[in-house]
Each structure stands twice: as C-alpha cells, then as structure tokens.
C-alpha positions as CSV (number, residue, x, y, z in Angstrom):
1,M,-0.1,0.0,0.0
2,Q,1.1,3.6,-0.8
3,T,0.1,6.8,0.4
4,K,-1.6,9.1,-1.5
5,P,0.6,11.9,-3.0
6,G,-0.4,14.3,-0.7
7,W,1.4,13.0,2.1
8,K,5.3,13.5,0.2
9,K,3.7,17.2,-1.1
10,L,3.1,17.7,2.8
11,A,6.5,16.7,4.0
12,E,8.3,18.4,1.7
13,N,6.6,21.7,2.2
14,V,6.7,21.6,6.1
15,R,10.5,20.7,5.0
16,A,10.5,23.8,2.7
17,E,8.9,26.0,5.5
18,T,6.3,26.3,2.6
19,P,3.3,28.1,4.7
20,L,0.0,25.9,5.2
21,K,-3.2,26.3,4.5
22,V,-6.4,24.2,5.9
23,S,-7.8,24.5,2.6
24,D,-4.6,22.8,0.7
25,E,-6.1,19.6,-1.1
26,Y,-3.2,17.7,-0.4
27,I,-3.4,18.7,3.3
28,E,-6.5,16.4,3.4
29,D,-5.1,13.6,1.5
30,A,-2.5,13.4,3.8
31,V,-4.9,13.1,7.3
32,A,-7.1,11.0,5.2
33,I,-4.0,8.3,4.5
34,W,-3.3,9.0,8.2
35,H,-6.5,7.8,9.5
36,E,-6.1,4.3,7.3
37,D,-2.5,4.1,8.3
38,E,-3.8,4.0,12.1
39,K,-6.3,1.3,11.2
40,D,-3.2,-0.6,9.6
41,M,-1.5,-0.8,12.6
42,A,-4.1,-2.3,14.7
43,L,-5.1,-4.8,12.1
44,L,-1.3,-5.2,12.2
45,M,-1.0,-5.6,16.2
46,I,-3.9,-7.9,16.0
47,R,-2.2,-10.5,14.0
48,K,1.3,-9.8,15.6
49,L,-0.2,-10.0,19.7
50,G,-3.4,-12.2,19.3
51,V,-5.3,-10.4,21.1
52,M,-8.4,-7.1,20.4
53,V,-6.5,-3.8,19.3
54,K,-8.9,-1.0,18.4
55,S,-7.6,2.7,16.6
56,S,-9.2,6.0,17.5
57,S,-12.6,6.1,16.3
58,K,-12.9,9.2,13.9
59,T,-16.1,12.0,14.0
60,K,-17.3,13.8,11.0
61,D,-15.1,16.4,12.5
62,S,-11.7,14.2,13.3
63,L,-10.7,15.1,9.8
64,K,-11.1,18.9,10.4
65,N,-9.8,19.1,13.6
66,D,-6.8,16.9,12.4
67,I,-6.2,19.5,9.5
68,K,-6.5,22.4,11.7
69,R,-3.6,20.6,14.2
70,L,-1.6,19.6,11.3
71,V,-1.3,23.0,9.7
72,K,-0.9,25.3,13.3
73,E,1.7,22.0,15.0
74,N,2.7,20.3,11.7
75,Y,2.3,17.2,13.5
76,L,-0.3,14.4,13.2
77,K,-1.5,11.7,16.3
78,G,-3.7,8.9,17.2
79,T,-4.4,6.3,19.6
80,L,-3.9,2.5,19.6
81,S,-6.0,0.6,22.4
82,I,-5.4,-2.9,23.0
83,K,-7.3,-5.0,25.2
84,N,-6.1,-5.5,29.0
85,Y,-2.6,-3.5,28.4
86,V,-1.1,-1.1,30.5
87,S,-2.7,1.6,28.8
88,D,-3.7,3.0,25.2
89,I,-0.6,3.7,22.9
90,K,0.1,7.1,21.6
91,V,1.0,7.7,18.1
92,I,2.7,11.1,17.1
93,A,4.1,11.7,13.7
94,E,6.0,15.0,13.3
95,F,6.5,16.8,10.3
96,E,9.5,19.0,11.3
97,R,11.5,16.4,12.9
98,R,10.5,13.6,10.3
99,T,9.7,11.2,13.4
100,V,7.3,8.8,14.7
101,S,7.2,8.3,18.3
102,M,4.7,5.6,20.2
103,S,4.1,6.0,23.9
104,I,2.7,4.5,26.9
105,K,1.2,5.6,30.2
106,V,2.9,3.9,33.5
107,I,1.2,4.5,36.8
108,P,3.3,3.6,39.9
109,P,2.2,3.0,43.3
110,L,0.8,6.0,44.7
111,D,1.1,5.0,48.1
112,K,4.9,5.6,48.0
113,G,7.0,8.3,47.9
114,T,9.2,9.6,44.6
115,V,12.2,7.8,45.5
116,A,10.4,4.1,45.8
117,R,7.8,5.4,42.4
118,I,11.5,5.4,40.1
119,S,12.4,2.1,41.5
120,W,9.5,0.4,41.0
121,M,9.5,1.8,37.4
122,A,13.0,0.8,37.3
123,R,12.2,-2.9,37.9
124,Q,9.3,-2.7,35.2
125,L,12.0,-1.7,32.6
126,E,13.9,-4.4,33.9
127,N,11.6,-6.9,33.2
128,S,10.5,-5.5,30.1
129,K,14.3,-6.4,28.8
130,K,14.8,-9.5,30.6
131,K,11.6,-10.9,28.3
132,N,12.6,-10.3,25.1
133,P,16.6,-8.9,25.6
134,E,17.6,-9.0,21.9
135,F,14.6,-6.9,21.0
136,F,15.0,-4.7,23.8
137,T,18.7,-4.0,23.1
138,K,17.8,-3.2,19.3
139,I,15.5,-0.2,20.6
140,E,16.6,0.9,24.1
141,G,18.9,4.0,22.3
142,N,15.4,5.5,20.8
143,I,13.3,5.1,24.4
144,W,12.9,7.7,26.4
145,I,11.2,8.3,29.9
146,E,9.3,11.0,30.8
147,A,8.0,11.7,34.6
148,D,4.7,13.2,34.8
149,I,5.2,15.8,37.9
150,K,2.0,16.9,39.6
151,F,1.3,20.7,39.6
152,A,3.8,21.0,36.5
153,K,3.6,22.6,33.2
154,A,6.1,20.1,31.8
155,N,7.5,16.8,32.2
156,L,10.8,15.6,33.3
157,K,12.4,13.7,30.6
158,V,15.5,11.8,30.4
159,K,16.9,9.0,27.8
160,L,16.5,5.3,29.0
161,S,20.5,5.2,29.7
162,E,19.9,8.2,32.2
163,F,17.2,7.2,33.9
164,G,19.2,7.2,36.9
165,A,19.0,10.9,37.1
166,L,15.3,11.5,37.6
167,T,15.8,10.8,41.4
168,K,18.2,13.9,41.4
169,M,16.0,16.0,38.7
170,S,12.4,15.2,41.0
171,K,13.9,15.7,44.4
172,G,10.9,17.5,46.2
173,K,8.9,16.6,43.6
174,E,5.7,14.2,42.9
175,I,5.9,12.1,40.2
176,Q,2.3,11.1,39.2
177,A,3.0,8.6,36.4
178,F,5.8,8.1,33.7
179,H,5.3,8.0,30.1
180,V,7.5,5.4,28.0
181,V,8.6,7.0,24.6
182,L,9.9,4.7,21.7
183,I,11.1,7.5,19.2
184,N,12.2,6.7,15.8
185,G,13.7,9.4,12.8
186,F,12.6,8.7,9.5
187,G,15.0,10.9,7.6
188,A,14.4,11.1,4.3
189,N,12.2,7.9,4.2
190,F,9.2,10.1,5.9
191,A,8.3,11.8,2.7
192,S,8.7,8.8,0.5
193,N,4.9,7.0,-0.1
194,K,6.0,3.4,0.4
195,K,8.8,3.6,2.8
196,F,6.6,5.8,5.5
197,I,4.0,2.8,5.7
198,E,6.9,0.3,5.8
199,L,8.7,2.0,8.5
200,I,5.5,2.6,10.4
C-alpha cells in the first residue's frame, strides 16, 4: 500500500517551511491516509499479539480537527487501544523532525514516595528487558522516559540510559505517572510514499 501524493507534498512543504493552509487539498489527502495508517497498525498488532486492538474512533469532525492541528503544529496523532494493556499507545508523526513516536503511560504505586516510584519503574523496565533482551537492546537507544510531575506544566524527560538521573531531578517533587516513549527518526523516508508505511 502507498500513500496518496498529498503525503509527500506535505512532508516536502513542511521541510521547506512553506506556509500551510487548511484549504489545501493535499493536506486533506495526507490526513485521510494517516487515518488509514492507524487502522492498518491496529490490524497488524491484532495479528502479532492475538488480542483485540482498536484505532482511535473517527467522527465527522476528526478530519477537520486533524487538518487544523497539522496546519498549526505540523504533527498528526492517533491512539491504539489494546485489550488488557497498561494504557493506550499514543502515536505521533512530527513532520518538522520527521519522526514517529509511540508512548504508553504507566502509573506507579501512588502509596509510595517518589524515590520508591522511580525504583518501581526501573524494575518494570528491567523486567521488559529480560522478557526479550535482543529486541529491547535493539530499541533502547530510542527510548525516553518522561516523569509526569504533579502541578508542573512540563514533564521531566530523560533518555532511558540516563534514567537514574530522575531521582535527583525530581527531588522535592511528586511523580504521578511515567510515559515510556519510543522515538524513531525516519529521515528522508518520512516523505516517501512507500517507505513511511513500511517503517511505521
């Protein structure tokens, strides 16, 4: 499957800093194919995992809202909901950076202090590595951990390799949740009709 020509044109125009307009037909094409990509990802995961996976539901306003966000902020987002999973997976395609990120939200035991919550999260990550060390090693350089701080406007963000630094960074603060974020840079392939679908 290939994307419509609008995807390539959009990627190239964002790269060239060409102003985008809500009325541009190629932008509507790009958003429509993104909605199809979400469905394709869900179907692929059903086959891989053997459990129910749903993409985010779309209404009549979804296309319009996504076009507005894309024109204003240069990204598209979607959600994959997996049955009995720790959280939905948020998927974001950023046209300026030419990256795709996938993230999950993990809530630690809230009856413990911040240091204990960080230690708990470290154990979850270690358990994940033990389950599939070869695959984990392959992707860990692209994993970031965000700590959601109570009352803070922005999350604390560190690379997985620097996870231990969160203890010092969060001193005197309360971590409410962690976001495990996998970020992949697609480079020139981001604009390629065929390659984007393959990579995502």
